[in-house]
Backbone as CSV, one residue per row, in Angstrom:
resi,resn,N_x,N_y,N_z,CA_x,CA_y,CA_z,C_x,C_y,C_z
1,MET,0.818,-1.179,0.000,0.000,0.000,0.000,0.870,1.255,0.000
2,VAL,1.892,1.279,0.817,2.746,2.463,0.916,3.485,2.699,-0.401
3,LYS,3.908,1.615,-1.047,4.620,1.762,-2.322,3.714,2.376,-3.381
4,ARG,2.488,1.866,-3.462,1.562,2.388,-4.476,1.237,3.846,-4.205
5,PHE,0.951,4.182,-2.948,0.611,5.567,-2.609,1.782,6.504,-2.899
6,SER,2.981,6.093,-2.513,4.133,6.977,-2.708,4.450,7.188,-4.188
7,MET,4.272,6.159,-5.007,4.536,6.321,-6.439,3.529,7.288,-7.068
8,VAL,2.264,7.160,-6.716,1.252,8.069,-7.262,1.480,9.482,-6.725
9,PHE,1.877,9.595,-5.466,2.126,10.913,-4.881,3.324,11.591,-5.541
10,ILE,4.371,10.839,-5.837,5.528,11.404,-6.539,5.122,11.867,-7.935
11,THR,4.254,11.103,-8.585,3.751,11.515,-9.898,2.950,12.808,-9.792
12,LEU,2.168,12.950,-8.727,1.426,14.197,-8.498,2.378,15.367,-8.312
13,ILE,3.436,15.172,-7.556,4.426,16.239,-7.345,5.076,16.630,-8.679
14,LEU,5.383,15.642,-9.523,5.969,15.946,-10.833,4.970,16.676,-11.732
15,ALA,3.683,16.358,-11.614,2.670,17.060,-12.413,2.548,18.518,-11.972
16,ILE,2.611,18.764,-10.673,2.566,20.145,-10.184,3.829,20.890,-10.603
17,THR,4.962,20.192,-10.604,6.198,20.797,-11.093,6.070,21.152,-12.575
18,ALA,5.423,20.284,-13.342,5.202,20.577,-14.765,4.308,21.805,-14.931
19,LEU,3.323,21.946,-14.053,2.469,23.137,-14.094,3.284,24.399,-13.816
20,LEU,4.167,24.324,-12.838,5.005,25.481,-12.516,5.980,25.803,-13.653
21,LEU,6.504,24.761,-14.296,7.379,24.994,-15.450,6.602,25.596,-16.614
22,ALA,5.363,25.174,-16.800,4.534,25.752,-17.866,4.249,27.215,-17.586
23,ALA,4.106,27.562,-16.313,3.873,28.966,-15.963,5.144,29.794,-16.143
24,LYS,6.280,29.164,-15.970,7.542,29.888,-16.134,7.837,30.170,-17.604
25,TYR,7.455,29.232,-18.476,7.696,29.386,-19.910,6.359,29.458,-20.661
26,PRO,5.597,30.546,-20.505,4.309,30.623,-21.227,4.546,30.760,-22.726
27,THR,3.720,30.069,-23.494,3.897,30.080,-24.946,2.936,31.010,-25.660
28,GLY,2.007,31.610,-24.933,1.065,32.517,-25.568,0.191,33.200,-24.529
29,PRO,-0.753,34.008,-24.982,-1.588,34.760,-24.042,-2.627,33.895,-23.319
30,ASN,-2.957,32.742,-23.858,-3.989,31.902,-23.266,-3.427,30.752,-22.440
31,THR,-2.162,30.818,-22.099,-1.564,29.761,-21.296,-1.431,30.217,-19.848
32,VAL,-1.110,29.280,-19.004,-0.950,29.560,-17.575,0.319,30.380,-17.373
33,SER,0.254,31.338,-16.457,1.443,32.137,-16.151,1.366,32.604,-14.706
34,PHE,2.484,33.073,-14.208,2.538,33.556,-12.826,1.848,34.913,-12.662
35,ASP,1.462,35.542,-13.768,0.776,36.831,-13.691,-0.642,36.702,-13.139
36,GLU,-1.236,35.518,-13.258,-2.593,35.277,-12.772,-2.569,34.158,-11.724
37,PRO,-2.362,34.490,-10.454,-2.239,33.444,-9.432,-3.532,32.668,-9.187
38,ALA,-4.691,33.267,-9.421,-5.947,32.543,-9.220,-6.066,31.385,-10.205
39,ILE,-5.643,31.605,-11.432,-5.660,30.552,-12.441,-4.663,29.450,-12.071
40,MET,-3.523,29.857,-11.518,-2.532,28.862,-11.077,-3.112,27.965,-9.990
41,TRP,-3.768,28.569,-8.990,-4.371,27.785,-7.906,-5.475,26.876,-8.443
42,LEU,-6.249,27.370,-9.388,-7.308,26.572,-9.985,-6.728,25.363,-10.713
43,ASN,-5.677,25.575,-11.480,-5.037,24.468,-12.199,-4.404,23.464,-11.246
44,ALA,-3.789,23.946,-10.176,-3.219,23.032,-9.189,-4.325,22.219,-8.516
45,GLY,-5.446,22.852,-8.232,-6.577,22.135,-7.652,-7.130,21.075,-8.583
46,ILE,-7.213,21.393,-9.869,-7.677,20.413,-10.848,-6.719,19.227,-10.911
47,LEU,-5.418,19.493,-10.848,-4.444,18.397,-10.835,-4.640,17.483,-9.628
48,VAL,-4.841,18.071,-8.470,-5.047,17.274,-7.265,-6.318,16.437,-7.388
49,VAL,-7.381,17.028,-7.925,-8.635,16.284,-8.102,-8.445,15.129,-9.085
50,LEU,-7.679,15.341,-10.152,-7.420,14.267,-11.107,-6.625,13.119,-10.486
51,PHE,-5.787,13.429,-9.521,-4.973,12.396,-8.887,-5.662,11.757,-7.691
52,LEU,-6.834,12.240,-7.292,-7.509,11.685,-6.118,-7.897,10.221,-6.304
53,LEU,-8.408,9.864,-7.471,-8.849,8.488,-7.695,-7.711,7.479,-7.521
54,PRO,-6.562,7.637,-8.196,-5.494,6.665,-7.956,-4.933,6.736,-6.532
55,LEU,-4.941,7.924,-5.922,-4.464,8.022,-4.542,-5.387,7.261,-3.585
56,ILE,-6.687,7.366,-3.786,-7.629,6.640,-2.934,-7.558,5.143,-3.216
57,PHE,-7.483,4.769,-4.490,-7.419,3.348,-4.837,-6.138,2.687,-4.351
58,SER,-5.096,3.459,-4.092,-3.836,2.865,-3.637,-3.954,2.289,-2.224
59,PHE,-4.991,2.677,-1.488,-5.174,2.143,-0.140,-5.833,0.760,-0.133
60,PHE,-6.431,0.358,-1.250,-7.143,-0.911,-1.309,-6.343,-1.932,-2.095
61,ASN,-6.510,-3.204,-1.740,-5.750,-4.267,-2.381,-6.630,-5.139,-3.275
62,LEU,-7.762,-4.635,-3.695,-8.633,-5.390,-4.581,-8.109,-5.336,-6.005
63,LEU,-8.154,-6.472,-6.694,-7.614,-6.564,-8.041,-8.335,-5.621,-8.999
64,VAL,-9.641,-5.518,-8.879,-10.415,-4.655,-9.775,-9.982,-3.198,-9.619
65,LEU,-9.812,-2.746,-8.383,-9.399,-1.360,-8.153,-7.976,-1.112,-8.622
66,ARG,-7.111,-2.117,-8.481,-5.737,-1.962,-8.968,-5.706,-1.840,-10.485
67,ILE,-6.552,-2.614,-11.175,-6.598,-2.550,-12.637,-7.171,-1.209,-13.097
68,ILE,-8.234,-0.748,-12.447,-8.806,0.554,-12.800,-7.778,1.664,-12.576
69,SER,-7.061,1.587,-11.458,-6.050,2.592,-11.162,-4.918,2.567,-12.200
70,ALA,-4.517,1.367,-12.607,-3.444,1.253,-13.607,-3.890,1.820,-14.951
71,ILE,-5.131,1.542,-15.345,-5.636,2.089,-16.608,-5.720,3.612,-16.525
72,TYR,-6.160,4.116,-15.398,-6.251,5.567,-15.189,-4.867,6.206,-15.262
73,GLN,-3.858,5.526,-14.726,-2.509,6.083,-14.715,-1.853,6.055,-16.090
74,VAL,-2.370,5.255,-17.004,-1.844,5.254,-18.373,-2.026,6.640,-19.003
75,PHE,-3.118,7.318,-18.654,-3.338,8.667,-19.177,-2.283,9.641,-18.654
76,PHE,-1.778,9.421,-17.439,-0.695,10.249,-16.918,0.569,10.045,-17.739
77,VAL,0.828,8.796,-18.135,2.007,8.509,-18.956,1.908,9.266,-20.283
78,PHE,0.729,9.214,-20.908,0.548,9.937,-22.172,0.731,11.441,-21.982
79,GLY,0.243,11.958,-20.878,0.411,13.387,-20.595,1.865,13.780,-20.441
80,PHE,2.626,12.970,-19.710,4.040,13.284,-19.522,4.827,13.095,-20.822
81,LEU,4.469,12.107,-21.637,5.141,11.959,-22.929,4.825,13.140,-23.842
82,GLY,3.606,13.651,-23.764,3.272,14.863,-24.504,4.077,16.052,-24.014
83,LEU,4.347,16.084,-22.721,5.157,17.155,-22.154,6.588,17.100,-22.685
84,VAL,7.093,15.905,-22.937,8.429,15.777,-23.535,8.438,16.403,-24.925
85,LEU,7.395,16.120,-25.703,7.311,16.714,-27.042,7.214,18.232,-26.987
86,VAL,6.439,18.748,-26.041,6.328,20.202,-25.870,7.686,20.785,-25.485
87,GLY,8.428,20.061,-24.648,9.755,20.521,-24.252,10.703,20.637,-25.425
88,PHE,10.549,19.747,-26.400,11.382,19.856,-27.598,10.952,21.031,-28.469
89,MET,9.677,21.360,-28.443,9.205,22.471,-29.281,9.563,23.825,-28.686
90,ILE,9.621,23.915,-27.317,9.877,25.245,-26.733,11.326,25.681,-26.915
91,PRO,12.337,25.188,-26.916,13.136,24.134,-26.308,13.536,24.464,-24.869
92,SER,13.196,23.561,-23.994,13.543,23.716,-22.584,13.959,22.351,-22.033
93,ILE,15.169,22.280,-21.561,15.682,21.019,-21.046,14.938,20.606,-19.779
94,TRP,14.499,21.586,-18.967,13.815,21.252,-17.713,12.449,20.643,-17.957
95,VAL,11.758,21.114,-18.981,10.456,20.539,-19.325,10.636,19.120,-19.857
96,ILE,11.665,18.907,-20.659,11.944,17.573,-21.189,12.296,16.614,-20.054
97,VAL,13.148,17.052,-19.137,13.549,16.200,-18.009,12.350,15.884,-17.123
98,ASN,11.524,16.878,-16.839,10.344,16.652,-16.006,9.370,15.690,-16.690
99,GLY,9.172,15.846,-17.993,8.288,14.949,-18.723,8.809,13.530,-18.766
100,ALA,10.105,13.386,-19.018,10.691,12.046,-19.071,10.667,11.384,-17.694
101,LEU,11.017,12.137,-16.673,10.992,11.593,-15.312,9.567,11.224,-14.901
102,GLY,8.610,12.072,-15.253,7.215,11.778,-14.944,6.722,10.535,-15.666
103,ALA,7.110,10.365,-16.926,6.701,9.177,-17.671,7.312,7.924,-17.071
104,ILE,8.577,7.987,-16.688,9.244,6.826,-16.092,8.610,6.473,-14.750
105,ILE,8.383,7.470,-13.913,7.768,7.224,-12.605,6.343,6.709,-12.774
106,SER,5.607,7.229,-13.752,4.243,6.766,-13.986,4.215,5.320,-14.457
107,ILE,5.140,4.946,-15.325,5.212,3.553,-15.776,5.574,2.640,-14.607
108,CYS,6.523,3.070,-13.793,6.878,2.285,-12.594,5.692,2.197,-11.640
109,SER,4.917,3.255,-11.531,3.740,3.258,-10.671,2.696,2.269,-11.172
110,ILE,2.529,2.177,-12.474,1.590,1.205,-13.040,2.047,-0.209,-12.734
111,ILE,3.336,-0.472,-12.894,3.870,-1.804,-12.614,3.701,-2.142,-11.142
112,VAL,4.013,-1.207,-10.275,3.861,-1.435,-8.837,2.393,-1.633,-8.486
113,THR,1.516,-0.860,-9.084,0.084,-0.971,-8.794,-0.447,-2.349,-9.143
114,ILE,-0.009,-2.895,-10.261,-0.530,-4.188,-10.688,0.107,-5.343,-9.930
115,PHE,1.411,-5.292,-9.693,2.101,-6.471,-9.202,2.386,-6.505,-7.708
116,VAL,2.222,-5.429,-6.969,2.575,-5.456,-5.543,1.656,-6.366,-4.741
117,GLY,0.378,-6.314,-4.959,-0.555,-7.129,-4.184,-0.707,-8.535,-4.718
118,ALA,-0.125,-8.850,-5.880,-0.321,-10.159,-6.505,0.294,-11.287,-5.675
119,LYS,1.451,-11.064,-5.061,2.093,-12.111,-4.283,1.291,-12.435,-3.035
120,LYS,0.769,-11.416,-2.378,-0.038,-11.625,-1.180,-1.332,-12.356,-1.509
121,ALA,-1.918,-12.036,-2.650,-3.164,-12.704,-3.050,-2.918,-14.175,-3.330
122,ASN,-1.769,-14.520,-3.930,-1.471,-15.920,-4.196,-1.208,-16.688,-2.918
123,LEU,-0.603,-16.070,-1.935,-0.349,-16.750,-0.667,-1.643,-17.021,0.084
124,VAL,-2.598,-16.169,-0.031,-3.868,-16.357,0.677,-4.672,-17.486,0.051
125,THR,-4.596,-17.628,-1.265,-5.412,-18.651,-1.933,-4.842,-20.047,-1.784
126,LYS,-3.580,-20.192,-1.444,-2.977,-21.537,-1.333,-3.292,-22.203,-0.032
């Protein structure tokens, strides 16, 4: 349980870091920036709400919830991989590093989510 929660929480921290990097390097007038702090808080709140489902599911060891959480986290991987592409277009090494690190941590989180409880479940059934 602690492993799953910590992996999802680290992914949340990387997503908030990506939001802060996006505010530091705005690409146009309709993007997030530090000039509008209310919009920043709103976006950070939306990120936290998006991560609530996998964070809550990390406390349970049911196979169905682990699979739903893993499928949900696949969208985080796609988001971070998209961030890598954006980093190449801006060009910003910090955005690329954050996107790559987020994608790697998200993939590891999916693997941990699926396989951590599997050994305990097999021991109980024997």
